[in-house]
ChimeraX commands (.cxc) that place a marker at each C-alpha (Angstrom):
marker #1 position 12.40,-16.46,-17.97 radius 0.5
marker #1 position 10.61,-14.76,-14.81 radius 0.5
marker #1 position 10.24,-15.43,-11.00 radius 0.5
marker #1 position 8.22,-18.55,-9.92 radius 0.5
marker #1 position 5.35,-17.01,-8.39 radius 0.5
marker #1 position 3.79,-20.27,-7.67 radius 0.5
marker #1 position 6.00,-20.09,-4.49 radius 0.5
marker #1 position 3.92,-17.44,-3.26 radius 0.5
marker #1 position 0.87,-19.57,-3.59 radius 0.5
marker #1 position 2.79,-22.40,-1.66 radius 0.5
marker #1 position 3.70,-19.97,1.04 radius 0.5
marker #1 position 0.32,-18.57,1.31 radius 0.5
marker #1 position -1.08,-22.21,1.92 radius 0.5
marker #1 position 1.54,-22.76,4.42 radius 0.5
marker #1 position 0.55,-19.42,5.88 radius 0.5
marker #1 position -3.17,-20.35,6.44 radius 0.5
marker #1 position -2.22,-23.76,7.95 radius 0.5
marker #1 position -0.43,-22.06,10.62 radius 0.5
marker #1 position -3.75,-20.04,11.66 radius 0.5
marker #1 position -3.60,-17.01,9.61 radius 0.5
marker #1 position -7.03,-15.31,8.83 radius 0.5
marker #1 position -8.34,-15.56,5.34 radius 0.5
marker #1 position -8.11,-11.81,5.30 radius 0.5
marker #1 position -4.22,-11.66,6.27 radius 0.5
marker #1 position -3.77,-14.52,3.42 radius 0.5
marker #1 position -5.40,-12.28,0.75 radius 0.5
marker #1 position -3.63,-9.22,1.99 radius 0.5
marker #1 position -0.20,-10.89,1.87 radius 0.5
marker #1 position -0.63,-12.71,-1.34 radius 0.5
marker #1 position -1.41,-9.29,-3.07 radius 0.5
marker #1 position 1.57,-7.76,-1.29 radius 0.5
marker #1 position 4.01,-10.40,-2.65 radius 0.5
marker #1 position 2.91,-10.45,-5.74 radius 0.5
marker #1 position 3.31,-6.65,-6.15 radius 0.5
marker #1 position 7.00,-7.03,-4.60 radius 0.5
marker #1 position 7.55,-9.70,-7.18 radius 0.5
marker #1 position 6.45,-7.63,-10.00 radius 0.5
marker #1 position 8.57,-4.72,-8.78 radius 0.5
marker #1 position 11.77,-7.15,-8.80 radius 0.5
marker #1 position 10.91,-8.49,-12.38 radius 0.5
marker #1 position 10.11,-5.01,-13.78 radius 0.5
marker #1 position 12.75,-2.89,-12.23 radius 0.5
marker #1 position 15.70,-5.50,-11.59 radius 0.5
marker #1 position 14.69,-8.26,-14.08 radius 0.5
marker #1 position 15.31,-10.66,-11.28 radius 0.5
marker #1 position 14.55,-14.39,-12.36 radius 0.5
marker #1 position 15.42,-16.19,-9.44 radius 0.5
marker #1 position 14.50,-15.94,-5.59 radius 0.5
marker #1 position 18.16,-16.39,-4.73 radius 0.5
marker #1 position 18.99,-13.12,-6.87 radius 0.5
marker #1 position 17.39,-10.87,-4.12 radius 0.5
marker #1 position 19.47,-8.49,-2.15 radius 0.5
marker #1 position 18.90,-6.30,0.96 radius 0.5
marker #1 position 19.47,-3.40,-1.55 radius 0.5
marker #1 position 16.45,-4.61,-3.62 radius 0.5
marker #1 position 14.12,-4.73,-0.58 radius 0.5
marker #1 position 15.27,-1.22,0.63 radius 0.5
marker #1 position 14.75,0.01,-2.87 radius 0.5
marker #1 position 11.21,-1.61,-2.75 radius 0.5
marker #1 position 10.09,-0.08,0.51 radius 0.5
marker #1 position 11.66,3.43,-0.05 radius 0.5
marker #1 position 9.20,3.28,-3.43 radius 0.5
marker #1 position 6.13,2.45,-0.81 radius 0.5
marker #1 position 7.06,5.63,1.23 radius 0.5
marker #1 position 7.57,7.64,-2.03 radius 0.5
marker #1 position 3.88,6.71,-3.27 radius 0.5
marker #1 position 2.44,7.93,0.17 radius 0.5
marker #1 position 1.27,4.62,1.12 radius 0.5
marker #1 position -0.32,4.64,4.68 radius 0.5
marker #1 position 2.21,3.55,7.74 radius 0.5
marker #1 position -0.04,0.31,8.54 radius 0.5
marker #1 position -0.03,-0.44,4.84 radius 0.5
marker #1 position 3.80,-0.37,4.53 radius 0.5
marker #1 position 4.03,-2.15,8.09 radius 0.5
marker #1 position 1.88,-4.90,6.65 radius 0.5
marker #1 position 3.80,-5.11,3.53 radius 0.5
marker #1 position 7.29,-5.53,5.24 radius 0.5
marker #1 position 5.70,-8.22,7.81 radius 0.5
marker #1 position 4.68,-10.04,4.30 radius 0.5
marker #1 position 8.16,-9.67,3.35 radius 0.5
marker #1 position 9.86,-10.94,6.39 radius 0.5
marker #1 position 7.73,-13.91,6.80 radius 0.5
marker #1 position 8.23,-14.92,2.91 radius 0.5
marker #1 position 11.94,-14.62,2.94 radius 0.5
marker #1 position 12.11,-16.66,6.08 radius 0.5
marker #1 position 9.82,-19.39,4.57 radius 0.5
marker #1 position 11.99,-19.40,1.47 radius 0.5
marker #1 position 15.10,-20.14,3.52 radius 0.5
marker #1 position 13.38,-22.54,5.62 radius 0.5
marker #1 position 12.26,-24.63,2.47 radius 0.5
marker #1 position 15.82,-24.32,1.17 radius 0.5
marker #1 position 14.77,-22.25,-1.75 radius 0.5
marker #1 position 17.35,-19.73,-1.06 radius 0.5
marker #1 position 20.62,-20.35,1.11 radius 0.5
marker #1 position 20.39,-16.91,2.59 radius 0.5
marker #1 position 17.51,-14.52,3.94 radius 0.5
marker #1 position 18.39,-10.80,2.83 radius 0.5
marker #1 position 15.67,-9.41,5.44 radius 0.5
marker #1 position 18.16,-10.47,7.94 radius 0.5
marker #1 position 20.70,-8.01,6.85 radius 0.5
marker #1 position 18.64,-4.82,6.92 radius 0.5
marker #1 position 16.69,-2.87,9.73 radius 0.5
marker #1 position 13.74,-1.35,8.60 radius 0.5
marker #1 position 11.50,1.34,10.38 radius 0.5
marker #1 position 8.83,-0.35,13.05 radius 0.5
marker #1 position 5.27,0.67,12.82 radius 0.5
marker #1 position 4.32,3.39,15.20 radius 0.5
marker #1 position 1.66,2.01,17.34 radius 0.5
marker #1 position -1.55,3.95,16.71 radius 0.5
marker #1 position -4.70,3.87,19.05 radius 0.5
marker #1 position -7.67,2.32,17.31 radius 0.5
marker #1 position -10.59,4.38,16.26 radius 0.5
marker #1 position -13.55,3.90,18.66 radius 0.5
marker #1 position -17.34,4.90,18.82 radius 0.5
marker #1 position -18.94,6.65,21.67 radius 0.5
marker #1 position -21.91,4.65,23.35 radius 0.5
marker #1 position -24.21,7.46,21.72 radius 0.5
marker #1 position -22.71,6.52,18.19 radius 0.5
marker #1 position -23.51,2.91,18.85 radius 0.5
marker #1 position -27.01,3.53,19.73 radius 0.5
marker #1 position -27.42,5.80,16.74 radius 0.5
marker #1 position -26.25,2.89,14.43 radius 0.5
marker #1 position -28.39,0.27,16.20 radius 0.5
marker #1 position -31.28,2.53,15.78 radius 0.5
marker #1 position -31.09,2.60,11.92 radius 0.5
marker #1 position -32.51,-0.90,10.98 radius 0.5
marker #1 position -36.26,-1.02,10.16 radius 0.5
marker #1 position -37.72,-3.74,12.71 radius 0.5
marker #1 position -40.80,-3.73,10.07 radius 0.5
marker #1 position -38.69,-5.71,7.58 radius 0.5
marker #1 position -36.92,-8.89,7.75 radius 0.5
marker #1 position -33.63,-7.46,6.52 radius 0.5
marker #1 position -33.91,-4.98,9.20 radius 0.5
marker #1 position -34.46,-7.49,12.12 radius 0.5
marker #1 position -31.56,-9.50,10.76 radius 0.5
marker #1 position -29.11,-6.58,10.41 radius 0.5
marker #1 position -30.22,-5.59,14.05 radius 0.5
marker #1 position -29.66,-8.97,15.34 radius 0.5
marker #1 position -26.02,-8.87,13.51 radius 0.5
marker #1 position -25.23,-5.31,15.16 radius 0.5
marker #1 position -26.44,-6.34,18.56 radius 0.5
marker #1 position -24.33,-9.63,18.59 radius 0.5
marker #1 position -21.51,-7.76,17.19 radius 0.5
marker #1 position -21.64,-5.06,19.92 radius 0.5
marker #1 position -22.38,-7.76,22.62 radius 0.5
marker #1 position -19.59,-10.22,21.63 radius 0.5
marker #1 position -16.82,-8.08,20.10 radius 0.5
marker #1 position -16.58,-11.06,17.65 radius 0.5
marker #1 position -14.04,-10.56,14.78 radius 0.5
marker #1 position -15.88,-10.25,11.28 radius 0.5
marker #1 position -14.50,-13.60,10.06 radius 0.5
marker #1 position -15.76,-15.17,13.43 radius 0.5
marker #1 position -19.22,-13.60,12.96 radius 0.5
marker #1 position -19.45,-15.10,9.30 radius 0.5
marker #1 position -18.17,-18.39,10.42 radius 0.5
marker #1 position -20.77,-18.51,13.55 radius 0.5
marker #1 position -22.52,-21.79,13.30 radius 0.5
marker #1 position -26.10,-22.53,15.17 radius 0.5
marker #1 position -24.24,-25.25,17.18 radius 0.5
marker #1 position -22.04,-22.50,18.62 radius 0.5
marker #1 position -24.86,-20.43,20.20 radius 0.5
marker #1 position -26.44,-21.58,23.19 radius 0.5
marker #1 position -29.45,-19.10,23.76 radius 0.5
marker #1 position -30.70,-20.69,26.93 radius 0.5
marker #1 position -27.15,-19.85,28.62 radius 0.5
marker #1 position -26.92,-16.68,26.34 radius 0.5
marker #1 position -23.29,-17.88,25.45 radius 0.5
marker #1 position -21.41,-18.14,22.20 radius 0.5
marker #1 position -18.60,-20.61,21.63 radius 0.5
marker #1 position -16.08,-18.73,19.37 radius 0.5
marker #1 position -13.66,-20.53,17.11 radius 0.5
marker #1 position -11.10,-17.89,16.76 radius 0.5
marker #1 position -7.43,-17.31,15.39 radius 0.5
marker #1 position -5.48,-20.42,15.06 radius 0.5
marker #1 position -8.77,-22.55,15.98 radius 0.5
marker #1 position -8.63,-21.25,19.52 radius 0.5
marker #1 position -11.94,-21.84,21.41 radius 0.5
marker #1 position -13.48,-19.35,23.69 radius 0.5
marker #1 position -16.68,-18.61,25.17 radius 0.5
marker #1 position -18.11,-14.97,24.95 radius 0.5
marker #1 position -21.42,-13.59,26.00 radius 0.5
marker #1 position -24.48,-12.27,24.64 radius 0.5
marker #1 position -26.54,-9.58,26.68 radius 0.5
marker #1 position -30.24,-9.27,27.04 radius 0.5
marker #1 position -30.64,-6.94,24.07 radius 0.5
marker #1 position -28.47,-9.03,21.42 radius 0.5
marker #1 position -30.45,-12.24,22.82 radius 0.5
marker #1 position -33.75,-10.35,22.00 radius 0.5
marker #1 position -32.98,-9.37,18.77 radius 0.5
marker #1 position -31.18,-12.73,18.11 radius 0.5
marker #1 position -34.43,-14.60,18.86 radius 0.5
marker #1 position -36.61,-12.23,16.77 radius 0.5
marker #1 position -34.06,-13.21,13.83 radius 0.5
marker #1 position -34.26,-17.00,14.73 radius 0.5
marker #1 position -38.00,-16.92,14.85 radius 0.5
marker #1 position -39.18,-14.61,11.99 radius 0.5
marker #1 position -36.32,-14.24,9.45 radius 0.5
marker #1 position -34.05,-17.18,9.25 radius 0.5
marker #1 position -36.77,-19.71,8.61 radius 0.5
marker #1 position -37.55,-17.44,5.74 radius 0.5
marker #1 position -34.23,-17.43,4.32 radius 0.5
marker #1 position -33.27,-20.83,4.90 radius 0.5
marker #1 position -36.60,-22.39,3.72 radius 0.5
marker #1 position -35.15,-25.90,3.35 radius 0.5
marker #1 position -33.64,-25.70,6.71 radius 0.5
marker #1 position -30.15,-27.01,5.23 radius 0.5
marker #1 position -27.72,-24.06,6.57 radius 0.5
marker #1 position -25.64,-24.53,9.32 radius 0.5
marker #1 position -24.54,-20.92,9.59 radius 0.5
marker #1 position -26.35,-18.38,11.81 radius 0.5
marker #1 position -26.40,-15.12,9.74 radius 0.5
marker #1 position -27.65,-15.66,6.09 radius 0.5
marker #1 position -28.30,-13.40,3.31 radius 0.5
marker #1 position -31.40,-13.08,1.34 radius 0.5
marker #1 position -30.57,-15.92,-0.89 radius 0.5
marker #1 position -30.01,-18.10,2.30 radius 0.5
marker #1 position -26.09,-18.24,1.84 radius 0.5
marker #1 position -23.92,-17.47,4.78 radius 0.5
marker #1 position -22.77,-13.70,5.17 radius 0.5
marker #1 position -19.04,-12.89,3.67 radius 0.5
marker #1 position -16.68,-10.51,5.37 radius 0.5
marker #1 position -17.37,-8.26,2.23 radius 0.5
marker #1 position -21.12,-8.51,2.75 radius 0.5
marker #1 position -20.87,-7.51,6.43 radius 0.5
marker #1 position -18.44,-4.72,5.67 radius 0.5
marker #1 position -20.82,-3.31,2.90 radius 0.5
marker #1 position -24.04,-3.50,4.90 radius 0.5
marker #1 position -22.28,-1.89,8.01 radius 0.5
marker #1 position -21.07,1.06,5.76 radius 0.5
marker #1 position -24.50,1.62,4.40 radius 0.5
marker #1 position -26.14,1.39,7.96 radius 0.5
marker #1 position -23.52,3.97,9.37 radius 0.5
marker #1 position -24.05,6.54,6.47 radius 0.5
marker #1 position -27.74,6.38,7.20 radius 0.5
marker #1 position -27.10,6.97,10.96 radius 0.5
marker #1 position -25.49,10.18,10.56 radius 0.5
marker #1 position -22.35,8.93,12.69 radius 0.5
marker #1 position -19.55,10.86,10.72 radius 0.5
marker #1 position -16.72,8.40,11.41 radius 0.5
marker #1 position -15.00,5.64,9.27 radius 0.5
marker #1 position -16.64,2.54,10.83 radius 0.5
marker #1 position -15.67,-1.11,10.17 radius 0.5
marker #1 position -16.53,-4.18,11.91 radius 0.5
marker #1 position -13.16,-4.07,13.89 radius 0.5
marker #1 position -14.05,-0.47,15.11 radius 0.5
marker #1 position -16.92,-1.97,16.68 radius 0.5
marker #1 position -14.40,-4.74,18.14 radius 0.5
marker #1 position -12.41,-1.89,19.71 radius 0.5
marker #1 position -15.46,0.00,20.93 radius 0.5
marker #1 position -16.53,-2.92,22.86 radius 0.5
marker #1 position -13.27,-3.56,24.48 radius 0.5
marker #1 position -13.10,0.42,25.26 radius 0.5
marker #1 position -16.71,0.46,26.75 radius 0.5
marker #1 position -16.08,-2.63,29.01 radius 0.5
marker #1 position -13.04,-1.04,30.46 radius 0.5
marker #1 position -14.69,2.26,30.96 radius 0.5
marker #1 position -17.34,0.63,32.92 radius 0.5
marker #1 position -14.80,-1.00,35.06 radius 0.5
marker #1 position -14.28,-4.61,33.84 radius 0.5
marker #1 position -11.23,-6.20,34.77 radius 0.5
marker #1 position -8.49,-6.36,31.61 radius 0.5
marker #1 position -7.82,-9.64,31.79 radius 0.5
marker #1 position -11.53,-10.78,31.37 radius 0.5
marker #1 position -11.78,-8.37,28.52 radius 0.5
marker #1 position -8.67,-10.36,27.02 radius 0.5
marker #1 position -10.54,-13.57,27.47 radius 0.5
marker #1 position -14.05,-12.31,26.12 radius 0.5
marker #1 position -12.07,-10.98,22.97 radius 0.5
marker #1 position -9.67,-13.81,22.48 radius 0.5
marker #1 position -6.36,-11.85,22.47 radius 0.5
marker #1 position -3.43,-13.93,23.04 radius 0.5
marker #1 position -1.39,-11.33,24.50 radius 0.5
marker #1 position -2.56,-9.02,27.51 radius 0.5
marker #1 position -0.54,-6.44,25.59 radius 0.5
marker #1 position -2.87,-6.26,22.72 radius 0.5
marker #1 position -5.59,-5.42,25.22 radius 0.5
marker #1 position -3.70,-2.79,27.17 radius 0.5
marker #1 position -3.65,-0.60,24.25 radius 0.5
marker #1 position -7.15,0.18,25.36 radius 0.5
marker #1 position -6.17,1.47,28.69 radius 0.5
marker #1 position -4.40,4.37,26.47 radius 0.5
marker #1 position -7.81,5.10,24.89 radius 0.5
marker #1 position -9.40,5.24,28.39 radius 0.5
marker #1 position -6.95,7.76,29.52 radius 0.5
marker #1 position -9.01,10.38,27.66 radius 0.5
marker #1 position -11.67,9.70,30.44 radius 0.5
marker #1 position -9.10,9.55,33.32 radius 0.5
marker #1 position -8.08,12.80,32.25 radius 0.5
marker #1 position -11.46,14.46,32.12 radius 0.5
marker #1 position -12.44,12.93,35.43 radius 0.5
marker #1 position -9.12,14.10,36.91 radius 0.5
marker #1 position -9.64,17.67,35.60 radius 0.5
marker #1 position -13.22,17.74,36.99 radius 0.5
marker #1 position -11.93,16.34,40.56 radius 0.5
marker #1 position -8.62,17.82,41.20 radius 0.5
marker #1 position -8.66,21.02,42.79 radius 0.5
marker #1 position -5.51,22.32,40.82 radius 0.5
marker #1 position -5.94,20.65,37.50 radius 0.5
marker #1 position -7.63,23.55,36.11 radius 0.5
marker #1 position -7.04,27.53,36.38 radius 0.5
marker link #1:1,2 radius 0.2
marker link #1:2,3 radius 0.2
marker link #1:3,4 radius 0.2
marker link #1:4,5 radius 0.2
marker link #1:5,6 radius 0.2
marker link #1:6,7 radius 0.2
marker link #1:7,8 radius 0.2
marker link #1:8,9 radius 0.2
marker link #1:9,10 radius 0.2
marker link #1:10,11 radius 0.2
marker link #1:11,12 radius 0.2
marker link #1:12,13 radius 0.2
marker link #1:13,14 radius 0.2
marker link #1:14,15 radius 0.2
marker link #1:15,16 radius 0.2
marker link #1:16,17 radius 0.2
marker link #1:17,18 radius 0.2
marker link #1:18,19 radius 0.2
marker link #1:19,20 radius 0.2
marker link #1:20,21 radius 0.2
marker link #1:21,22 radius 0.2
marker link #1:22,23 radius 0.2
marker link #1:23,24 radius 0.2
marker link #1:24,25 radius 0.2
marker link #1:25,26 radius 0.2
marker link #1:26,27 radius 0.2
marker link #1:27,28 radius 0.2
marker link #1:28,29 radius 0.2
marker link #1:29,30 radius 0.2
marker link #1:30,31 radius 0.2
marker link #1:31,32 radius 0.2
marker link #1:32,33 radius 0.2
marker link #1:33,34 radius 0.2
marker link #1:34,35 radius 0.2
marker link #1:35,36 radius 0.2
marker link #1:36,37 radius 0.2
marker link #1:37,38 radius 0.2
marker link #1:38,39 radius 0.2
marker link #1:39,40 radius 0.2
marker link #1:40,41 radius 0.2
marker link #1:41,42 radius 0.2
marker link #1:42,43 radius 0.2
marker link #1:43,44 radius 0.2
marker link #1:44,45 radius 0.2
marker link #1:45,46 radius 0.2
marker link #1:46,47 radius 0.2
marker link #1:47,48 radius 0.2
marker link #1:48,49 radius 0.2
marker link #1:49,50 radius 0.2
marker link #1:50,51 radius 0.2
marker link #1:51,52 radius 0.2
marker link #1:52,53 radius 0.2
marker link #1:53,54 radius 0.2
marker link #1:54,55 radius 0.2
marker link #1:55,56 radius 0.2
marker link #1:56,57 radius 0.2
marker link #1:57,58 radius 0.2
marker link #1:58,59 radius 0.2
marker link #1:59,60 radius 0.2
marker link #1:60,61 radius 0.2
marker link #1:61,62 radius 0.2
marker link #1:62,63 radius 0.2
marker link #1:63,64 radius 0.2
marker link #1:64,65 radius 0.2
marker link #1:65,66 radius 0.2
marker link #1:66,67 radius 0.2
marker link #1:67,68 radius 0.2
marker link #1:68,69 radius 0.2
marker link #1:69,70 radius 0.2
marker link #1:70,71 radius 0.2
marker link #1:71,72 radius 0.2
marker link #1:72,73 radius 0.2
marker link #1:73,74 radius 0.2
marker link #1:74,75 radius 0.2
marker link #1:75,76 radius 0.2
marker link #1:76,77 radius 0.2
marker link #1:77,78 radius 0.2
marker link #1:78,79 radius 0.2
marker link #1:79,80 radius 0.2
marker link #1:80,81 radius 0.2
marker link #1:81,82 radius 0.2
marker link #1:82,83 radius 0.2
marker link #1:83,84 radius 0.2
marker link #1:84,85 radius 0.2
marker link #1:85,86 radius 0.2
marker link #1:86,87 radius 0.2
marker link #1:87,88 radius 0.2
marker link #1:88,89 radius 0.2
marker link #1:89,90 radius 0.2
marker link #1:90,91 radius 0.2
marker link #1:91,92 radius 0.2
marker link #1:92,93 radius 0.2
marker link #1:93,94 radius 0.2
marker link #1:94,95 radius 0.2
marker link #1:95,96 radius 0.2
marker link #1:96,97 radius 0.2
marker link #1:97,98 radius 0.2
marker link #1:98,99 radius 0.2
marker link #1:99,100 radius 0.2
marker link #1:100,101 radius 0.2
marker link #1:101,102 radius 0.2
marker link #1:102,103 radius 0.2
marker link #1:103,104 radius 0.2
marker link #1:104,105 radius 0.2
marker link #1:105,106 radius 0.2
marker link #1:106,107 radius 0.2
marker link #1:107,108 radius 0.2
marker link #1:108,109 radius 0.2
marker link #1:109,110 radius 0.2
marker link #1:110,111 radius 0.2
marker link #1:111,112 radius 0.2
marker link #1:112,113 radius 0.2
marker link #1:113,114 radius 0.2
marker link #1:114,115 radius 0.2
marker link #1:115,116 radius 0.2
marker link #1:116,117 radius 0.2
marker link #1:117,118 radius 0.2
marker link #1:118,119 radius 0.2
marker link #1:119,120 radius 0.2
marker link #1:120,121 radius 0.2
marker link #1:121,122 radius 0.2
marker link #1:122,123 radius 0.2
marker link #1:123,124 radius 0.2
marker link #1:124,125 radius 0.2
marker link #1:125,126 radius 0.2
marker link #1:126,127 radius 0.2
marker link #1:127,128 radius 0.2
marker link #1:128,129 radius 0.2
marker link #1:129,130 radius 0.2
marker link #1:130,131 radius 0.2
marker link #1:131,132 radius 0.2
marker link #1:132,133 radius 0.2
marker link #1:133,134 radius 0.2
marker link #1:134,135 radius 0.2
marker link #1:135,136 radius 0.2
marker link #1:136,137 radius 0.2
marker link #1:137,138 radius 0.2
marker link #1:138,139 radius 0.2
marker link #1:139,140 radius 0.2
marker link #1:140,141 radius 0.2
marker link #1:141,142 radius 0.2
marker link #1:142,143 radius 0.2
marker link #1:143,144 radius 0.2
marker link #1:144,145 radius 0.2
marker link #1:145,146 radius 0.2
marker link #1:146,147 radius 0.2
marker link #1:147,148 radius 0.2
marker link #1:148,149 radius 0.2
marker link #1:149,150 radius 0.2
marker link #1:150,151 radius 0.2
marker link #1:151,152 radius 0.2
marker link #1:152,153 radius 0.2
marker link #1:153,154 radius 0.2
marker link #1:154,155 radius 0.2
marker link #1:155,156 radius 0.2
marker link #1:156,157 radius 0.2
marker link #1:157,158 radius 0.2
marker link #1:158,159 radius 0.2
marker link #1:159,160 radius 0.2
marker link #1:160,161 radius 0.2
marker link #1:161,162 radius 0.2
marker link #1:162,163 radius 0.2
marker link #1:163,164 radius 0.2
marker link #1:164,165 radius 0.2
marker link #1:165,166 radius 0.2
marker link #1:166,167 radius 0.2
marker link #1:167,168 radius 0.2
marker link #1:168,169 radius 0.2
marker link #1:169,170 radius 0.2
marker link #1:170,171 radius 0.2
marker link #1:171,172 radius 0.2
marker link #1:172,173 radius 0.2
marker link #1:173,174 radius 0.2
marker link #1:174,175 radius 0.2
marker link #1:175,176 radius 0.2
marker link #1:176,177 radius 0.2
marker link #1:177,178 radius 0.2
marker link #1:178,179 radius 0.2
marker link #1:179,180 radius 0.2
marker link #1:180,181 radius 0.2
marker link #1:181,182 radius 0.2
marker link #1:182,183 radius 0.2
marker link #1:183,184 radius 0.2
marker link #1:184,185 radius 0.2
marker link #1:185,186 radius 0.2
marker link #1:186,187 radius 0.2
marker link #1:187,188 radius 0.2
marker link #1:188,189 radius 0.2
marker link #1:189,190 radius 0.2
marker link #1:190,191 radius 0.2
marker link #1:191,192 radius 0.2
marker link #1:192,193 radius 0.2
marker link #1:193,194 radius 0.2
marker link #1:194,195 radius 0.2
marker link #1:195,196 radius 0.2
marker link #1:196,197 radius 0.2
marker link #1:197,198 radius 0.2
marker link #1:198,199 radius 0.2
marker link #1:199,200 radius 0.2
marker link #1:200,201 radius 0.2
marker link #1:201,202 radius 0.2
marker link #1:202,203 radius 0.2
marker link #1:203,204 radius 0.2
marker link #1:204,205 radius 0.2
marker link #1:205,206 radius 0.2
marker link #1:206,207 radius 0.2
marker link #1:207,208 radius 0.2
marker link #1:208,209 radius 0.2
marker link #1:209,210 radius 0.2
marker link #1:210,211 radius 0.2
marker link #1:211,212 radius 0.2
marker link #1:212,213 radius 0.2
marker link #1:213,214 radius 0.2
marker link #1:214,215 radius 0.2
marker link #1:215,216 radius 0.2
marker link #1:216,217 radius 0.2
marker link #1:217,218 radius 0.2
marker link #1:218,219 radius 0.2
marker link #1:219,220 radius 0.2
marker link #1:220,221 radius 0.2
marker link #1:221,222 radius 0.2
marker link #1:222,223 radius 0.2
marker link #1:223,224 radius 0.2
marker link #1:224,225 radius 0.2
marker link #1:225,226 radius 0.2
marker link #1:226,227 radius 0.2
marker link #1:227,228 radius 0.2
marker link #1:228,229 radius 0.2
marker link #1:229,230 radius 0.2
marker link #1:230,231 radius 0.2
marker link #1:231,232 radius 0.2
marker link #1:232,233 radius 0.2
marker link #1:233,234 radius 0.2
marker link #1:234,235 radius 0.2
marker link #1:235,236 radius 0.2
marker link #1:236,237 radius 0.2
marker link #1:237,238 radius 0.2
marker link #1:238,239 radius 0.2
marker link #1:239,240 radius 0.2
marker link #1:240,241 radius 0.2
marker link #1:241,242 radius 0.2
marker link #1:242,243 radius 0.2
marker link #1:243,244 radius 0.2
marker link #1:244,245 radius 0.2
marker link #1:245,246 radius 0.2
marker link #1:246,247 radius 0.2
marker link #1:247,248 radius 0.2
marker link #1:248,249 radius 0.2
marker link #1:249,250 radius 0.2
marker link #1:250,251 radius 0.2
marker link #1:251,252 radius 0.2
marker link #1:252,253 radius 0.2
marker link #1:253,254 radius 0.2
marker link #1:254,255 radius 0.2
marker link #1:255,256 radius 0.2
marker link #1:256,257 radius 0.2
marker link #1:257,258 radius 0.2
marker link #1:258,259 radius 0.2
marker link #1:259,260 radius 0.2
marker link #1:260,261 radius 0.2
marker link #1:261,262 radius 0.2
marker link #1:262,263 radius 0.2
marker link #1:263,264 radius 0.2
marker link #1:264,265 radius 0.2
marker link #1:265,266 radius 0.2
marker link #1:266,267 radius 0.2
marker link #1:267,268 radius 0.2
marker link #1:268,269 radius 0.2
marker link #1:269,270 radius 0.2
marker link #1:270,271 radius 0.2
marker link #1:271,272 radius 0.2
marker link #1:272,273 radius 0.2
marker link #1:273,274 radius 0.2
marker link #1:274,275 radius 0.2
marker link #1:275,276 radius 0.2
marker link #1:276,277 radius 0.2
marker link #1:277,278 radius 0.2
marker link #1:278,279 radius 0.2
marker link #1:279,280 radius 0.2
marker link #1:280,281 radius 0.2
marker link #1:281,282 radius 0.2
marker link #1:282,283 radius 0.2
marker link #1:283,284 radius 0.2
marker link #1:284,285 radius 0.2
marker link #1:285,286 radius 0.2
marker link #1:286,287 radius 0.2
marker link #1:287,288 radius 0.2
marker link #1:288,289 radius 0.2
marker link #1:289,290 radius 0.2
marker link #1:290,291 radius 0.2
marker link #1:291,292 radius 0.2
marker link #1:292,293 radius 0.2
marker link #1:293,294 radius 0.2
marker link #1:294,295 radius 0.2
marker link #1:295,296 radius 0.2
marker link #1:296,297 radius 0.2
marker link #1:297,298 radius 0.2
marker link #1:298,299 radius 0.2
marker link #1:299,300 radius 0.2
view
């Protein structure tokens, strides 16, 4: 007899219905399966009701001993909190052992960002003499213009893009809608893609999605990540770059060039202003540099 892992599947379905991203659902499911395997192998736990606060403390301490990154541990702890709350709410267990313990909170880290020169170097990589190059340039330009999450980019449909108005209707987290903007550069390369590439990739004109691979299928998150990694390597930009790095960079560049914080919040679809305010800390590097140059007593 062993723990019933079907409950994890049921929880993930519920988690998804509440608006969690596909990526979060995948990570949480893997985290909880890892957790369940630990309970089975180390403690021979056979019922969810048998889990104690000490079991959880032991599990978390092992994560630290294994040298897991702080962000990974924090995510796993969040998964445990949410899952045990679900177990109690569904009356699968009577008590929630997570309520009895306090675990270290994740130390907030400033997100990595690219400089404007980095962005230019990355944008220059795709070969505009090829269909793939035009498509890749269009994807990169739209990412940098809009700051879309990678899931939003992959899910983007033709009906959401209004080229005449240079706007995009985005369906974000929790199915919340917002409008974001396309600049001239993004619109230029998007038009090139629409006119020259998309008719070739979607020969039967059946796909509702904007960005397609060479087989005419919608891009997946993994596909975007893989292609971006290849482009960054070719660009010579010596940084770890993900689609979210570009999103962070958009916010930082907008703030550095004078856009109001609340406008950035609306464009990026941040539910809470505190999420956007982290970029004010990043921009403090620029503030410090400007202060050092301007203040007569700032440098010896």
